[in-house]
N, C-alpha and C positions, 0 to 999 in steps of 0.2 A: 632540698628546699625546706626552710623552716616554716612551719605552720603555727599560727597563734590562735588560741580560742579562749573564751572566758573560762575561768575556774568554775567548775560545776560541782554540785553535791556529790556526784559520782567520783570526783577527783579528790575529795577531802581526805580519805584514808591515805592515799599516795602522798598528798601534800603534807600531811602530818608526819609521815615518815621522812620526807625531805627536810622539814623543819627540824625534827629531832636529830637527824644525822648531821645537819649543818650547824646547829647551835646547842646541841646537847639536851635541850628540852624545848618544847614549843613556845617559848617566850624569848623575846630579845630585850636586852637592856640598852637604852639609849637616852641621852639627855637626862639622866638621873631617875629614870623610871623603867619599870618592866612593861612591855607591851605584848599582848597575846594576839598574834596575827591569824590564828586559825579560823576566825569567823569573818575576816575581811574579804572584800572582793579581790579578784586577781586574774591572772592569765597563766595559761600553760603553753609552753612551746613544745612542739614535737617535730621529729624528723622520721619519715617513713612510719608514722603511727606510734613511735616510741616517745614517751615524754622525756625531754632533755632540759627543761627549765621551768622555773616557777617564779612569779612575782606576786606580792600582795601589796595593796595600797589602801590608804585611808583618806577620805575626803573630809575636810573641815573648813567651813567658810569658803574663802576663795583660794584655798591651798590644797594641794594633793601631795601626800607623803608616800614615797616608796618605802614601805615598812620592811619588807624582805625581798631580796632578789637572789636567785641561785641558778647558775648555769651548770648543768651536769655534763656538758660537752663544750669545753672551752675552745676558743679560737675559730668558731664558725659563725659568729654573729648572734648567738642566742641572747646575750645580755642586751645588745642593741635592739633586737626585735622586741624583747619584752618592754624595754623602756619606751620604744615607739608606741606600743599598745597602750601603756599607761598614759603617755602624753595625750593620745587621742581621747581616752576616757576623761582625762582631766579637762581638756578643752571643751568636750561635750557637756561636762558638768559646770562649765563656767568658771573654772579655776584660773587664777592669774599667775600662780607659781607652782612649780613642781619641785619638791625637795626630798633629800634623804640624808641619813647619817651613816658614816662608815668609820672604820678604825684606821689608825696609822699604818698598820701592817698590811692592809688590803691594797697593796701597790698596783697589782694588775687591774683591779676594779677602778681604782682612782684614775688610772690612765684611760680606761674605757669611758668612764663618766665624763672626764674633761674633753675627750675627743668628741663625745656625743653632744656636748654643749653645756654641761653643768659647770658652774663656777664654785670654787671654794669660797664660802662667805663667813665661816666661823671655824675657830679652832678651840677645842676644849681640852687643855692639858690635864692629864691624869684622870680624865673622866671615866675611863675604863677601870683604872685602878680603884677608884671610888665605888663604881658599880660592883666590882668583884667583892669588895669588903661589905657593902651595904645591901646589895640586891641579889646578886647571882654568883655565889662562890665558885660555881662550876666553870666560869670563864677562865680559859687557860692564860697563864702568864706570858707564854710565848707561842707563836704559831709553828707549823711544821718546818718552816725554814729557819727557825730560831730567832725571829724578829720579836722583840717585846711588844705585847699588845697593851697599850697604855692610854692612848689619846683618841679623841673623836674629832672628825671633820664633819661640818655641815656643808652640803653642796646644794645649789638650787639653780633652776632655770626659770626665767621670767617668760610667761606664756602670752603676754599681751603685746 
């Protein structure tokens, strides 16, 4: 069974390690800017006491952005459970929409996001190429499966 709890200060060193392992450094590039998720609120997913997932989010006006989400044990519902927790937090904060940005190569996550209810609402061609040149040269040109990492998708869920 997946247990979800708020990201606490005691989790921050582990979360920093997850962010570094996932994105090379604890900042993510999206929509033409660098975002540091290390101080944002979030949730930790665990199974049998072992942490298996992390999500961070940012509230701004009537919107909630999923800034980072990482499942360390795929195929058991970690991503869905983390998204559910953020949706609950967003609704409690009075948000009207939940949104996130992902890249074209993130095909497994795109499927999870759409099954969960997020809709693709924008496509930014070559946005990752631009971020690699201007903001974060450490972004790989291809993922482990050989897919070029070049474009960004914005997905959102209306909460009202």
